[in-house]
TILO-807545 format. One record per residue: residue number from 1; y, z, x of N, C-alpha, C, CB in turn. Coordinates in steps of 0.02 Angstrom, whole numbers. Last residue first. Glycine has a CB too. Layout:
TILO-807545
ATOM     k   n_north     n_up   n_east   ca_north    ca_up   ca_east   c_north     c_up   c_east   cb_north    cb_up   cb_east
ATOM   NUM         Y        Z        X          Y        Z         X         Y        Z        X          Y        Z         X
...
This chain:
TILO-807545
ATOM     k   n_north     n_up   n_east   ca_north    ca_up   ca_east   c_north     c_up   c_east   cb_north    cb_up   cb_east
ATOM   275      1402    -1695     1210       1351    -1729      1221      1318    -1766     1158       1310    -1688      1252
ATOM   274      1594    -1663     1230       1547    -1660      1184      1486    -1724     1205       1588    -1670      1108
ATOM   273      1659    -1532     1332       1637    -1609      1318      1583    -1613     1272       1612    -1648      1382
ATOM   272      1700    -1417     1358       1730    -1442      1309      1714    -1513     1285       1790    -1436      1325
ATOM   271      1618    -1383     1487       1631    -1328      1411      1649    -1368     1362       1695    -1266      1412
ATOM   270      1697    -1468     1563       1624    -1470      1535      1608    -1426     1470       1575    -1446      1592
ATOM   269      1818    -1431     1572       1797    -1497      1556      1750    -1492     1512       1775    -1535      1608
ATOM   268      1810    -1290     1625       1845    -1313      1576      1821    -1354     1529       1888    -1337      1597
ATOM   267      1724    -1334     1758       1706    -1298      1698      1744    -1294     1636       1698    -1240      1714
ATOM   266      1826    -1404     1811       1765    -1439      1812      1735    -1399     1755       1723    -1439      1884
ATOM   265      1936    -1307     1843       1939    -1385      1790      1881    -1407     1769       1968    -1454      1824
ATOM   264      1873    -1219     1941       1893    -1201      1860      1903    -1261     1809       1966    -1159      1857
ATOM   263      1846    -1310     2033       1786    -1277      2002      1800    -1254     1930       1763    -1216      2045
ATOM   262      1968    -1355     2083       1925    -1413      2041      1854    -1364     2015       1896    -1495      2103
ATOM   261      2016    -1215     2117       2059    -1262      2079      1994    -1314     2032       2115    -1314      2143
ATOM   260      1931    -1177     2220       1942    -1128      2166      1960    -1188     2106       2011    -1065      2185
ATOM   259      1963    -1245     2332       1896    -1229      2308      1885    -1207     2237       1870    -1180      2348
ATOM   258      2103    -1219     2349       2069    -1296      2338      2012    -1298     2312       2057    -1335      2397
ATOM   257      2069    -1077     2393       2126    -1115      2317      2107    -1179     2312       2223    -1122      2327
ATOM   256      2028    -1094     2510       1984    -1061      2452      2020    -1083     2403       1972     -981      2449
ATOM   255      2115    -1160     2603       2047    -1186      2563      2016    -1166     2516       2001    -1189      2592
ATOM   254      2205    -1049     2597       2229    -1123      2565      2163    -1169     2531       2266    -1174      2635
ATOM   253      2147     -956     2660       2146     -935      2599      2166    -1006     2567       2193     -869      2587
ATOM   252      2147    -1028     2789       2077    -1032      2747      2085    -1012     2683       2021     -987      2773
ATOM   251      2292    -1023     2798       2250    -1083      2793      2192    -1079     2763       2234    -1107      2849
ATOM   250      2299     -875     2814       2339     -920      2781      2310     -990     2749       2388     -933      2828
ATOM   249      2232     -857     2929       2195     -833      2873      2239     -859     2818       2184     -753      2872
ATOM   248      2318     -929     3037       2232     -958      3016      2199     -927     2949       2171     -932      3084
ATOM   247      2480     -967     3002       2421     -926      3030      2354     -948     2991       2436     -842      3019
ATOM   246      2574    -1064     3040       2553    -1040      2961      2487    -1009     3014       2533    -1117      2876
ATOM   245      2734    -1105     3094       2708    -1042      3081      2673    -1011     3019       2752    -1009      3092
ATOM   244      2696    -1248     3179       2716    -1219      3126      2688    -1168     3114       2716    -1249      3081
ATOM   243      2658    -1335     3282       2688    -1261      3297      2713    -1231     3246       2739    -1258      3344
ATOM   242      2601    -1441     3224       2549    -1410      3280      2582    -1333     3287       2550    -1459      3368
ATOM   241      2657    -1551     3139       2630    -1480      3105      2614    -1426     3151       2564    -1489      3064
ATOM   240      2677    -1640     3207       2715    -1628      3179      2720    -1553     3154       2712    -1672      3144
ATOM   239      2538    -1674     3237       2595    -1660      3309      2650    -1633     3264       2627    -1742      3366
ATOM   238      2487    -1714     3138       2459    -1646      3156      2504    -1633     3223       2370    -1646      3170
ATOM   237      2543    -1843     3104       2561    -1777      3064      2542    -1714     3100       2526    -1776      2995
ATOM   236      2520    -1893     3274       2521    -1908      3191      2557    -1854     3166       2447    -1910      3152
ATOM   235      2437    -1827     3390       2481    -1873      3378      2481    -1865     3296       2461    -1945      3412
ATOM   234      2423    -1684     3538       2412    -1728      3459      2446    -1770     3445       2418    -1697      3400
ATOM   233      2356    -1592     3655       2412    -1656      3642      2386    -1665     3583       2413    -1731      3692
ATOM   232      2349    -1422     3655       2319    -1495      3654      2362    -1543     3627       2256    -1501      3614
ATOM   231      2416    -1303     3630       2453    -1340      3690      2403    -1417     3691       2448    -1284      3779
ATOM   230      2377    -1251     3535       2435    -1256      3522      2450    -1295     3584       2469    -1195      3508
ATOM   229      2229    -1215     3456       2237    -1260      3533      2304    -1283     3524       2180    -1334      3548
ATOM   228      2189    -1140     3356       2180    -1092      3430      2206    -1141     3490       2085    -1068      3449
ATOM   227      2254    -1225     3266       2267    -1153      3273      2267    -1123     3321       2237    -1121      3247
ATOM   226      2152    -1325     3250       2213    -1350      3301      2237    -1287     3317       2278    -1402      3269
ATOM   225      2081    -1288     3129       2059    -1323      3201      2099    -1330     3266       2046    -1389      3190
ATOM   224      2178    -1288     3034       2135    -1222      3053      2118    -1238     3134       2053    -1212      3000
ATOM   223      2214    -1412     3023       2270    -1373      3037      2239    -1289     3073       2316    -1367      2956
ATOM   222      2107    -1476     2971       2131    -1494      3033      2185    -1456     3067       2151    -1554      3027
ATOM   221      2126    -1409     2842       2050    -1407      2883      2065    -1423     2949       1988    -1463      2855
ATOM   220      2232    -1469     2776       2220    -1390      2803      2158    -1378     2853       2205    -1340      2738
ATOM   219      2198    -1609     2784       2230    -1575      2834      2232    -1512     2834       2283    -1591      2840
ATOM   218      2107    -1583     2685       2071    -1622      2746      2134    -1593     2790       2057    -1723      2741
ATOM   217      2172    -1533     2569       2122    -1510      2595      2106    -1534     2663       2077    -1519      2555
ATOM   216      2344    -1564     2533       2282    -1597      2555      2236    -1557     2592       2295    -1652      2593
ATOM   215      2432    -1467     2529       2435    -1504      2466      2379    -1564     2470       2512    -1533      2454
ATOM   214      2474    -1436     2649       2442    -1395      2612      2417    -1421     2545       2481    -1344      2606
ATOM   213      2584    -1517     2697       2513    -1526      2719      2465    -1494     2673       2501    -1497      2789
ATOM   212      2703    -1468     2653       2665    -1522      2633      2606    -1545     2635       2683    -1556      2647
ATOM   211      2721    -1373     2755       2704    -1341      2684      2655    -1410     2653       2790    -1319      2628
ATOM   210      2783    -1441     2850       2716    -1434      2869      2669    -1405     2809       2713    -1389      2930
ATOM   209      2924    -1479     2805       2862    -1535      2794      2796    -1497     2814       2870    -1610      2847
ATOM   208      2999    -1375     2812       2957    -1375      2746      2920    -1431     2758       2996    -1379      2675
ATOM   207      3070    -1356     2914       3012    -1306      2912      2969    -1318     2831       3048    -1218      2922
ATOM   206      3118    -1489     2926       3067    -1461      2976      3040    -1402     2966       3091    -1454      3037
ATOM   205      3152    -1575     2796       3170    -1505      2837      3104    -1500     2870       3192    -1427      2788
ATOM   204      3180    -1754     2867       3156    -1714      2827      3156    -1637     2845       3097    -1738      2817
ATOM   203      3214    -1872     2941       3266    -1828      2924      3247    -1785     2858       3331    -1870      2913
ATOM   202      3152    -1976     3004       3139    -1907      3032      3177    -1842     2989       3168    -1908      3112
ATOM   201      3185    -2071     2927       3200    -2080      2998      3196    -1999     3033       3280    -2119      3007
ATOM   200      3151    -2104     2813       3205    -2038      2817      3220    -2046     2896       3166    -1947      2793
ATOM   199      3027    -2177     2836       3080    -2206      2802      3144    -2164     2797       3056    -2223      2738
ATOM   198      2956    -2101     2919       2994    -2159      2963      3058    -2181     2906       2932    -2237      2984
ATOM   197      2922    -1992     2839       2945    -1986      2892      3002    -2072     2910       2873    -1968      2940
ATOM   196      2857    -2055     2731       2920    -2035      2717      2948    -2004     2776       2922    -1993      2661
ATOM   195      2755    -2125     2793       2790    -2166      2776      2865    -2126     2760       2753    -2203      2723
ATOM   194      2674    -1993     2826       2710    -2036      2893      2766    -2089     2881       2651    -2081      2932
ATOM   193      2651    -1965     2706       2682    -1929      2722      2713    -1963     2794       2645    -1870      2719
ATOM   192      2568    -2083     2667       2631    -2079      2627      2668    -2039     2657       2628    -2059      2562
ATOM   191      2452    -2053     2758       2495    -2116      2765      2565    -2113     2712       2443    -2185      2744
ATOM   190      2406    -1941     2715       2432    -1945      2763      2497    -2005     2778       2378    -1948      2799
ATOM   189      2360    -2004     2569       2403    -1957      2569      2445    -1946     2659       2355    -1891      2537
ATOM   188      2261    -2101     2616       2334    -2114      2590      2382    -2065     2595       2336    -2128      2522
ATOM   187      2152    -2035     2689       2188    -2083      2717      2264    -2108     2688       2143    -2134      2715
ATOM   186      2094    -1942     2632       2087    -1953      2702      2138    -1986     2728       2031    -1984      2717
ATOM   185      2150    -1932     2483       2137    -1869      2518      2142    -1876     2598       2064    -1843      2498
ATOM   184      2121    -2074     2438       2173    -2029      2437      2188    -1976     2488       2167    -2002      2385
ATOM   183      1993    -2102     2480       2043    -2139      2503      2099    -2098     2506       2053    -2196      2467
ATOM   182      1919    -2008     2389       1905    -2010      2469      1968    -2033     2506       1844    -2065      2488
ATOM   181      1958    -2038     2265       1976    -1990      2298      1967    -1973     2365       1961    -1955      2272
ATOM   180      1892    -2175     2262       1959    -2177      2273      1988    -2103     2294       1992    -2207      2211
ATOM   179      1755    -2128     2266       1796    -2166      2329      1845    -2159     2329       1799    -2225      2339
ATOM   178      1746    -2060     2157       1718    -2033      2216      1758    -2057     2269       1647    -2051      2226
ATOM   177      1779    -2176     2063       1824    -2120      2076      1816    -2089     2124       1828    -2080      2036
ATOM   176      1665    -2235     2079       1718    -2276      2095      1762    -2211     2109       1744    -2333      2035
ATOM   175      1555    -2140     2036       1555    -2165      2108      1615    -2197     2127       1502    -2212      2122
ATOM   174      1608    -2138     1916       1605    -2073      1930      1610    -2110     2017       1528    -2021      1893
ATOM   173      1579    -2264     1867       1641    -2237      1847      1640    -2194     1896       1652    -2211      1779
ATOM   172      1431    -2283     1863       1471    -2310      1904      1532    -2292     1910       1471    -2362      1895
ATOM   171      1393    -2157     1771       1396    -2152      1834      1427    -2200     1886       1343    -2143      1846
ATOM   170      1503    -2121     1628       1462    -2183      1672      1468    -2159     1745       1501    -2268      1664
ATOM   169      1605    -2053     1590       1537    -2039      1541      1475    -2105     1568       1566    -2052      1437
ATOM   168      1686    -1920     1679       1681    -1982      1669      1614    -1984     1614       1675    -2021      1740
ATOM   167      1716    -1782     1710       1757    -1806      1666      1740    -1896     1644       1829    -1790      1701
ATOM   166      1625    -1727     1780       1634    -1694      1718      1674    -1733     1663       1667    -1631      1732
ATOM   165      1632    -1797     1891       1554    -1810      1850      1569    -1778     1783       1476    -1767      1891
ATOM   164      1748    -1736     1940       1741    -1815      1921      1675    -1828     1881       1738    -1863      1991
ATOM   163      1700    -1616     1961       1751    -1615      1921      1756    -1693     1887       1815    -1591      1962
ATOM   162      1610    -1632     2054       1594    -1613      1996      1636    -1622     1930       1583    -1556      2006
ATOM   161      1675    -1678     2168       1625    -1726      2140      1623    -1695     2075       1552    -1732      2179
ATOM   160      1762    -1557     2193       1790    -1617      2178      1751    -1683     2144       1814    -1634      2237
ATOM   159      1648    -1492     2246       1675    -1466      2171      1720    -1514     2142       1717    -1394      2173
ATOM   158      1633    -1559     2365       1593    -1545      2309      1592    -1542     2233       1581    -1503      2319
ATOM   157      1753    -1536     2417       1730    -1607      2389      1679    -1596     2361       1719    -1662      2432
ATOM   156      1729    -1407     2454       1779    -1435      2409      1787    -1486     2373       1817    -1441      2430
ATOM   155      1619    -1386     2526       1615    -1347      2463      1673    -1387     2409       1635    -1259      2481
ATOM   154      1672    -1448     2635       1617    -1477      2613      1604    -1464     2529       1561    -1450      2657
ATOM   153      1762    -1355     2683       1805    -1425      2657      1729    -1468     2614       1848    -1486      2749
ATOM   152      1682    -1262     2703       1737    -1240      2655      1746    -1315     2628       1812    -1199      2693
ATOM   151      1618    -1296     2830       1582    -1284      2766      1628    -1288     2696       1549    -1210      2772
ATOM   150      1738    -1320     2915       1700    -1384      2874      1656    -1364     2824       1656    -1431      2919
ATOM   149      1752    -1174     2919       1798    -1228      2892      1782    -1287     2879       1841    -1239      2925
ATOM   148      1647    -1142     2986       1672    -1111      2941      1707    -1154     2903       1703    -1063      2960
ATOM   147      1638    -1225     3101       1593    -1229      3053      1607    -1194     2996       1538    -1213      3075
ATOM   146      1765    -1172     3175       1768    -1241      3148      1704    -1242     3105       1770    -1302      3207
ATOM   145      1749    -1041     3195       1787    -1056      3144      1774    -1138     3127       1861    -1035      3163
ATOM   144      1638    -1076     3292       1610    -1023      3226      1676    -1039     3186       1596     -922      3245
ATOM   143      1727    -1118     3381       1659    -1145      3356      1639    -1122     3295       1605    -1131      3401
ATOM   142      1807    -1009     3422       1834    -1066      3379      1771    -1120     3358       1896    -1108      3426
ATOM   141      1709     -904     3446       1746     -894      3394      1782     -967     3385       1793     -831      3404
ATOM   140      1604     -968     3539       1581     -945      3501      1637     -925     3421       1549     -896      3543
ATOM   139      1631    -1031     3666       1618    -1061      3614      1622    -1014     3535       1553    -1090      3633
ATOM   138      1644     -916     3759       1698     -958      3761      1701     -999     3664       1679    -1022      3839
ATOM   137      1517     -879     3760       1568     -833      3737      1632     -875     3744       1571     -762      3778
ATOM   136      1437     -990     3802       1436     -960      3717      1488     -917     3716       1363     -915      3687
ATOM   135      1539    -1096     3898       1488    -1044      3864      1489    -1040     3813       1486     -986      3876
ATOM   134      1593    -1245     3977       1600    -1207      3915      1543    -1170     3903       1614    -1247      3857
ATOM   133      1581    -1303     4109       1635    -1268      4100      1647    -1246     4021       1689    -1308      4130
ATOM   132      1471    -1392     4088       1468    -1335      4155      1528    -1273     4133       1495    -1382      4247
ATOM   131      1346    -1406     3968       1417    -1410      3984      1419    -1353     4045       1468    -1393      3913
ATOM   130      1215    -1394     3908       1251    -1442      3971      1293    -1452     4001       1257    -1482      3972
ATOM   129      1227    -1286     3833       1170    -1285      3870      1193    -1330     3934       1106    -1312      3826
ATOM   128      1331    -1297     3753       1333    -1250      3777      1279    -1234     3842       1332    -1217      3726
ATOM   127      1297    -1428     3690       1347    -1420      3721      1354    -1354     3788       1391    -1415      3665
ATOM   126      1177    -1380     3616       1172    -1431      3667      1241    -1434     3732       1168    -1502      3621
ATOM   125      1228    -1284     3521       1182    -1266      3569      1171    -1315     3632       1122    -1257      3535
ATOM   124      1305    -1393     3448       1351    -1328      3492      1276    -1286     3550       1395    -1245      3406
ATOM   123      1234    -1461     3387       1260    -1489      3441      1294    -1431     3487       1308    -1544      3419
ATOM   122      1159    -1356     3302       1125    -1387      3359      1178    -1430     3400       1064    -1433      3334
ATOM   121      1288    -1337     3235       1229    -1290      3254      1212    -1308     3325       1162    -1297      3205
ATOM   120      1290    -1466     3173       1342    -1452      3206      1322    -1382     3249       1403    -1447      3157
ATOM   119      1158    -1460     3073       1187    -1522      3136      1236    -1487     3166       1224    -1602      3108
ATOM   118      1145    -1332     3035       1099    -1357      3078      1133    -1398     3103       1040    -1380      3057
ATOM   117      1269    -1308     2960       1251    -1275      3005      1191    -1284     3057       1248    -1229      2976
ATOM   116      1272    -1422     2891       1318    -1410      2935      1304    -1363     2971       1370    -1402      2913
ATOM   115      1168    -1404     2798       1157    -1479      2840      1201    -1448     2905       1200    -1568      2794
ATOM   114      1200    -1284     2742       1131    -1289      2774      1148    -1339     2831       1068    -1317      2720
ATOM   113      1313    -1339     2659       1320    -1280      2702      1267    -1286     2746       1321    -1212      2667
ATOM   112      1261    -1439     2594       1309    -1467      2618      1307    -1392     2666       1373    -1497      2565
ATOM   111      1160    -1347     2493       1140    -1421      2553      1193    -1433     2605       1135    -1507      2510
ATOM   110      1258    -1287     2446       1193    -1244      2496      1171    -1316     2518       1115    -1185      2446
ATOM   109      1292    -1362     2355       1351    -1333      2411      1323    -1313     2468       1393    -1270      2388
ATOM   108      1203    -1396     2288       1225    -1440      2322      1275    -1419     2364       1241    -1485      2289
ATOM   107      1179    -1256     2208       1136    -1295      2242      1167    -1357     2293       1092    -1322      2190
ATOM   106      1306    -1248     2175       1314    -1195      2219      1249    -1231     2253       1315    -1110      2188
ATOM   105      1319    -1345     2044       1367    -1336      2121      1343    -1300     2160       1435    -1308      2121
ATOM   104      1206    -1299     1992       1213    -1372      2025      1263    -1364     2073       1234    -1432      1975
ATOM   103      1258    -1176     1933       1201    -1192      1984      1187    -1234     2024       1158    -1196      1967
ATOM   102      1377    -1224     1880       1388    -1166      1943      1317    -1187     1981       1391    -1064      1912
ATOM   101      1327    -1286     1760       1366    -1319      1820      1372    -1275     1865       1433    -1345      1808
ATOM   100      1234    -1193     1703       1212    -1243      1727      1259    -1282     1804       1207    -1284      1661
ATOM    99      1332    -1101     1656       1281    -1079      1716      1241    -1138     1748       1224    -1024      1687
ATOM    98      1413    -1184     1572       1446    -1143      1637      1408    -1123     1679       1480    -1087      1626
ATOM    97      1301    -1188     1480       1346    -1242      1509      1374    -1229     1585       1409    -1249      1459
ATOM    96      1177    -1073     1475       1247    -1095      1456      1281    -1141     1513       1293    -1028      1443
ATOM    95      1009    -1083     1430       1057    -1092      1488      1117    -1117     1468       1032    -1135      1538
ATOM    94       880    -1058     1368        927    -1008      1364       958    -1012     1428        899     -941      1348
ATOM    93       850    -1259     1342        840    -1199      1380       903    -1122     1384        833    -1234      1453
ATOM    92       930    -1361     1313        911    -1337      1268       862    -1255     1286        879    -1398      1236
ATOM    91      1001    -1413     1414       1036    -1364      1382       996    -1343     1325       1103    -1386      1363
ATOM    90       900    -1481     1476        921    -1432      1514       952    -1384     1477        958    -1453      1561
ATOM    89       891    -1590     1372        847    -1550      1370       865    -1509     1430        784    -1580      1367
ATOM    88      1031    -1656     1395       1022    -1615      1324       952    -1576     1337       1018    -1671      1247
ATOM    87       994    -1701     1532       1051    -1656      1523      1055    -1616     1441       1120    -1707      1538
ATOM    86       913    -1809     1546        889    -1742      1549       949    -1673     1543        849    -1741      1620
ATOM    85       958    -1925     1512        931    -1911      1451       913    -1836     1467        869    -1961      1428
ATOM    84      1017    -2005     1616        949    -2007      1618       910    -1978     1560        931    -1978      1674
ATOM    83      1163    -1970     1599       1128    -2045      1587      1056    -2048     1593       1152    -2099      1639
ATOM    82      1148    -1851     1619       1172    -1877      1542      1128    -1939     1542       1267    -1899      1528
ATOM    81      1128    -1844     1757       1089    -1802      1701      1099    -1833     1639       1112    -1727      1694
ATOM    80      1255    -1915     1806       1176    -1946      1795      1125    -1901     1776       1147    -1976      1859
ATOM    79      1354    -1838     1759       1350    -1885      1730      1276    -1919     1732       1399    -1919      1752
ATOM    78      1312    -1720     1847       1327    -1714      1783      1310    -1787     1738       1403    -1691      1783
ATOM    77      1317    -1768     1995       1270    -1710      1960      1265    -1702     1901       1284    -1651      1972
ATOM    76      1375    -1882     2054       1316    -1896      1997      1286    -1829     1967       1250    -1940      2032
ATOM    75      1414    -1823     2163       1453    -1865      2101      1428    -1885     2045       1474    -1921      2117
ATOM    74      1361    -1779     2279       1362    -1733      2191      1410    -1782     2154       1407    -1630      2188
ATOM    73      1345    -1849     2389       1297    -1817      2364      1297    -1781     2308       1282    -1786      2400
ATOM    72      1455    -1905     2401       1427    -1969      2369      1369    -1910     2347       1402    -2052      2427
ATOM    71      1566    -1795     2413       1564    -1813      2354      1503    -1877     2345       1639    -1830      2337
ATOM    70      1485    -1769     2541       1496    -1711      2477      1507    -1753     2426       1562    -1656      2480
ATOM    69      1520    -1878     2633       1451    -1863      2619      1458    -1807     2556       1410    -1832      2691
ATOM    68      1664    -1888     2614       1630    -1950      2610      1558    -1915     2577       1625    -1995      2690
ATOM    67      1696    -1748     2682       1724    -1774      2607      1675    -1820     2581       1798    -1813      2609
ATOM    66      1634    -1789     2816       1591    -1725      2775      1633    -1739     2696       1609    -1621      2819
ATOM    65      1696    -1873     2883       1629    -1895      2852      1610    -1828     2823       1570    -1929      2906
ATOM    64      1826    -1860     2917       1842    -1932      2862      1737    -1911     2826       1864    -2057      2934
ATOM    63      1845    -1732     2973       1878    -1743      2912      1878    -1814     2886       1942    -1721      2919
ATOM    62      1756    -1758     3067       1727    -1702      3020      1783    -1719     2946       1736    -1606      3064
ATOM    61      1836    -1803     3173       1765    -1828      3133      1752    -1815     3092       1714    -1821      3146
ATOM    60      1923    -1713     3188       1962    -1787      3191      1892    -1810     3145       1981    -1835      3288
ATOM    59      1840    -1606     3232       1870    -1599      3176      1894    -1661     3158       1916    -1552      3177
ATOM    58      1798    -1649     3358       1753    -1646      3299      1788    -1632     3237       1703    -1596      3308
ATOM    57      1920    -1649     3439       1886    -1711      3422      1825    -1696     3364       1856    -1743      3493
ATOM    56      1940    -1520     3430       1987    -1579      3403      1959    -1641     3380       2032    -1600      3454
ATOM    55      1844    -1467     3507       1861    -1437      3441      1886    -1499     3414       1914    -1373      3439
ATOM    54      1858    -1551     3633       1784    -1551      3599      1796    -1522     3520       1723    -1492      3647
ATOM    53      1981    -1506     3691       1963    -1566      3669      1906    -1581     3612       1948    -1595      3724
ATOM    52      1926    -1360     3709       2010    -1380      3642      1983    -1466     3638       2139    -1371      3696
ATOM    51      1844    -1351     3794       1827    -1331      3724      1884    -1369     3662       1832    -1241      3723
ATOM    50      1838    -1507     3897       1869    -1443      3870      1852    -1427     3815       1931    -1441      3867
ATOM    49      1685    -1602     3914       1749    -1586      3944      1769    -1510     3919       1805    -1644      3921
ATOM    48      1546    -1671     3942       1566    -1628      3908      1624    -1587     3937       1515    -1597      3890
ATOM    47      1570    -1844     3977       1525    -1791      3992      1566    -1740     3936       1522    -1767      4083
ATOM    46      1674    -1960     4058       1607    -1937      4018      1565    -1891     4040       1564    -1987      4008
ATOM    45      1833    -2005     4070       1780    -1962      4085      1738    -1976     4051       1788    -1902      4084
ATOM    44      1937    -2110     4047       1889    -2115      4097      1843    -2077     4125       1910    -2128      4134
ATOM    43      2000    -2072     3924       2040    -2049      3991      1992    -2065     4052       2060    -1962      3990
ATOM    42      1904    -2113     3840       1965    -2172      3841      2020    -2143     3916       2023    -2170      3744
ATOM    41      1814    -2024     3832       1786    -2084      3888      1852    -2125     3904       1718    -2145      3851
ATOM    40      1807    -1898     3787       1851    -1928      3838      1841    -1988     3878       1860    -1885      3880
ATOM    39      1706    -1895     3699       1770    -1898      3679      1808    -1913     3718       1790    -1854      3658
ATOM    38      1559    -1914     3732       1590    -1965      3761      1667    -1964     3721       1543    -2035      3753
ATOM    37      1530    -1791     3701       1512    -1805      3767      1552    -1866     3788       1437    -1815      3775
ATOM    36      1573    -1771     3567       1586    -1722      3616      1569    -1749     3700       1541    -1657      3592
ATOM    35      1511    -1873     3510       1578    -1869      3507      1617    -1820     3566       1591    -1845      3438
ATOM    34      1366    -1835     3524       1391    -1900      3551      1480    -1889     3558       1366    -1968      3493
ATOM    33      1371    -1720     3450       1353    -1721      3525      1381    -1787     3551       1271    -1716      3538
ATOM    32      1423    -1747     3317       1449    -1710      3365      1423    -1722     3429       1443    -1650      3350
ATOM    31      1330    -1859     3291       1401    -1879      3297      1416    -1845     3327       1443    -1883      3252
ATOM    30      1196    -1788     3290       1203    -1843      3321      1280    -1864     3336       1169    -1890      3284
ATOM    29      1226    -1688     3183       1203    -1671      3262      1214    -1733     3292       1121    -1645      3277
ATOM    28      1270    -1773     3056       1301    -1716      3106      1301    -1698     3181       1280    -1667      3088
ATOM    27      1147    -1824     3040       1207    -1855      3046      1259    -1816     3106       1237    -1856      2970
ATOM    26      1058    -1711     3036       1042    -1770      3081      1107    -1807     3105        996    -1823      3041
ATOM    25      1098    -1666     2914       1099    -1623      2962      1107    -1683     3040       1022    -1570      2952
ATOM    24      1095    -1778     2815       1153    -1759      2839      1158    -1719     2896       1182    -1732      2796
ATOM    23       955    -1791     2830        988    -1836      2842      1068    -1829     2865        977    -1868      2792
ATOM    22       894    -1665     2784        881    -1676      2860       921    -1735     2869        801    -1687      2883
ATOM    21       951    -1666     2667        964    -1613      2704       955    -1628     2765        933    -1562      2689
ATOM    20       896    -1769     2593        961    -1761      2609       984    -1716     2642        991    -1759      2569
ATOM    19       750    -1787     2567        791    -1807      2630       855    -1793     2629        789    -1873      2644
ATOM    18       728    -1756     2438        740    -1818      2433       774    -1851     2527        799    -1819      2360
ATOM    17       674    -1635     2470        617    -1682      2460       650    -1747     2454        572    -1666      2396
ATOM    16       797    -1575     2486        746    -1558      2523       700    -1617     2524        716    -1497      2499
ATOM    15       854    -1589     2360        889    -1614      2416       831    -1607     2474        961    -1572      2431
ATOM    14       764    -1529     2272        777    -1596      2268       799    -1616     2334        824    -1612      2215
ATOM    13       786    -1382     2322        732    -1414      2334       728    -1490     2335        693    -1393      2294
ATOM    12       927    -1371     2278        923    -1373      2341       842    -1406     2371        940    -1298      2359
ATOM    11       917    -1392     2144        938    -1430      2170       942    -1447     2254        980    -1424      2141
ATOM    10       826    -1268     2110        787    -1333      2095       838    -1394     2131        776    -1345      2001
ATOM     9       924    -1161     2174        860    -1173      2209       840    -1238     2185        804    -1119      2196
ATOM     8      1016    -1184     2049       1038    -1189      2130       972    -1191     2165       1087    -1121      2161
ATOM     7       943    -1133     1955        962    -1218      1938       973    -1222     2014       1042    -1244      1878
ATOM     6       915    -1011     1987        867    -1045      1975       876    -1127     1983        850    -1024      1914
ATOM     5      1043     -960     2007       1021     -965      2056       944    -1007     2048       1026     -898      2080
ATOM     4      1058     -943     1853       1111     -983      1890      1060     -999     1972       1201     -925      1900
ATOM     3       989     -873     1802        978     -930      1781      1030     -979     1836        994     -931      1697
ATOM     2      1020     -752     1858        943     -786      1885       952     -836     1859        868     -758      1865
ATOM     1      1141     -722     1797       1139     -747      1874      1093     -765     1886       1150     -709      1924
């Protein structure tokens, strides 16, 4: 355990030196505050509006930016070390492969978690301070749930990045696969389900369809953050799944499963990889 924490601490310190932590936190804070303030501009309103609008808008933003940042942060975690020749050096220490992988993964996951807490947390302070109709008591549970699910989403895509890094032998291929994964999970999957609805003219089992969204962690993340706001008007797939009987605990468990799967696959592949 000490070896894992040592590697994790080293990765976190590197993130601090490389300004990753500061940059990610600043991006989250600026975008979250800006979206919360200008989110209702299309309806002719400027300023902090209802909490439900704020959370749903933030979730719509986070589902695009968090996976991309997590993938770009960690896609070269293993293959980059191998290309630079430091991976074999690290493995000469009394350090098992699984300890190295878990340590690096925890380190990058800590960067995402800390940046998410600081970035979105500072936005929460600004919203609660300057919003006339949103107080701390109103924000505590739904906004806390939003940040928890955002951290889990970031960890999932850090784990996917390490799976990619364990699979390929070149950093350029890892970067390409990371971008492909982002497109598949964030854009293509939902377009495919919408195409299924259109192609069948909505003749899809209404009880089965929301469960198809569990095959995509970004959709689970959005479902978690609309579970408190059933009356919030939504569009697209979220409108279809808005009234599905999926409990928040079930959705969070789904995110944990999505976290465990790529971590387990990355460990298995990296242990068998020839260096």
